FIKOLTI-545300 format. One line per field, with one value per residue (C-alpha): residue number from 1; residue in three letters; x, y, z. Coordinates in nm, 3 decimals. Layout:
residues N
resi <- NUM;...
resn <- ALA;...
east <- X;...
north <- Y;...
up <- Z;...
This chain:
residues 81
resi <- 1;2;3;4;5;6;7;8;9;10;11;12;13;14;15;16;17;18;19;20;21;22;23;24;25;26;27;28;29;30;31;32;33;34;35;36;37;38;39;40;41;42;43;44;45;46;47;48;49;50;51;52;53;54;55;56;57;58;59;60;61;62;63;64;65;66;67;68;69;70;71;72;73;74;75;76;77;78;79;80;81
resn <- UNK;UNK;UNK;UNK;UNK;UNK;UNK;UNK;UNK;UNK;UNK;UNK;UNK;UNK;UNK;UNK;UNK;UNK;UNK;UNK;UNK;UNK;UNK;UNK;UNK;UNK;UNK;UNK;UNK;UNK;UNK;UNK;UNK;UNK;UNK;UNK;UNK;UNK;UNK;UNK;UNK;UNK;UNK;UNK;UNK;UNK;UNK;UNK;UNK;UNK;UNK;UNK;UNK;UNK;UNK;UNK;UNK;UNK;UNK;UNK;UNK;UNK;UNK;UNK;UNK;UNK;UNK;UNK;UNK;UNK;UNK;UNK;UNK;UNK;UNK;UNK;UNK;UNK;UNK;UNK;UNK
east <- 10.270;9.934;9.666;9.390;9.229;9.388;9.032;8.967;9.275;9.296;9.525;9.766;9.750;9.835;10.127;10.251;10.207;10.401;10.665;10.721;10.705;10.995;11.177;11.132;11.266;11.537;11.655;11.757;11.637;11.368;11.321;11.253;10.888;10.814;10.993;10.747;10.450;10.564;10.641;10.289;10.131;10.358;10.229;9.848;9.902;10.062;9.803;9.523;9.723;9.771;9.384;9.320;9.543;9.385;9.053;9.131;9.302;8.965;8.788;9.009;8.985;8.630;8.608;8.869;8.687;8.365;8.541;8.681;8.316;8.172;8.441;8.305;7.979;7.990;7.868;7.615;7.453;7.444;7.239;6.984;6.913
north <- 13.755;13.692;13.611;13.503;13.197;12.890;12.722;12.986;12.933;12.746;12.429;12.607;12.924;12.729;12.585;12.891;13.033;12.717;12.752;13.126;13.023;12.783;13.032;13.311;13.077;12.920;13.269;13.327;13.677;13.696;13.764;13.467;13.588;13.604;13.264;13.122;13.282;13.168;12.842;12.785;12.912;12.677;12.372;12.484;12.508;12.168;11.998;12.136;12.057;11.684;11.675;11.802;11.520;11.270;11.364;11.345;11.000;10.882;10.983;10.852;10.516;10.509;10.601;10.319;10.082;10.157;10.148;9.826;9.682;9.756;9.614;9.246;9.206;8.818;8.884;9.165;8.988;8.625;8.764;8.928;8.605
up <- 9.792;9.588;9.861;9.631;9.786;9.589;9.562;9.316;9.091;8.792;8.816;8.568;8.786;9.096;8.945;8.842;9.137;9.323;9.109;9.189;9.531;9.517;9.346;9.588;9.869;9.699;9.611;10.001;9.966;10.209;10.554;10.795;10.862;10.496;10.400;10.663;10.481;10.152;10.251;10.430;10.095;9.919;10.119;10.059;9.697;9.675;9.890;9.671;9.339;9.485;9.600;9.223;9.052;9.294;9.215;8.855;8.858;9.015;8.753;8.467;8.679;8.700;8.290;8.227;8.435;8.227;7.912;8.002;8.122;7.787;7.585;7.761;7.532;7.577;7.916;7.834;7.544;7.739;7.980;7.769;7.559
């Protein structure tokens, strides 16, 4: 099992590790203790990935809001004249 700090992983690396965790858990070849450790790591990875996706979505929402606001020039133009 990889013990790299999850925050140091790129999104792609974290997704890849999560895939590996799921495969290992689905294999049913792990001892109970190892399964629990893998499950905990998987939950931590999933939580981190969801947080990163939420952050990215918020940034996109802000950028889209700025884009929509800038396309309505009539309001901006009337206040300048």
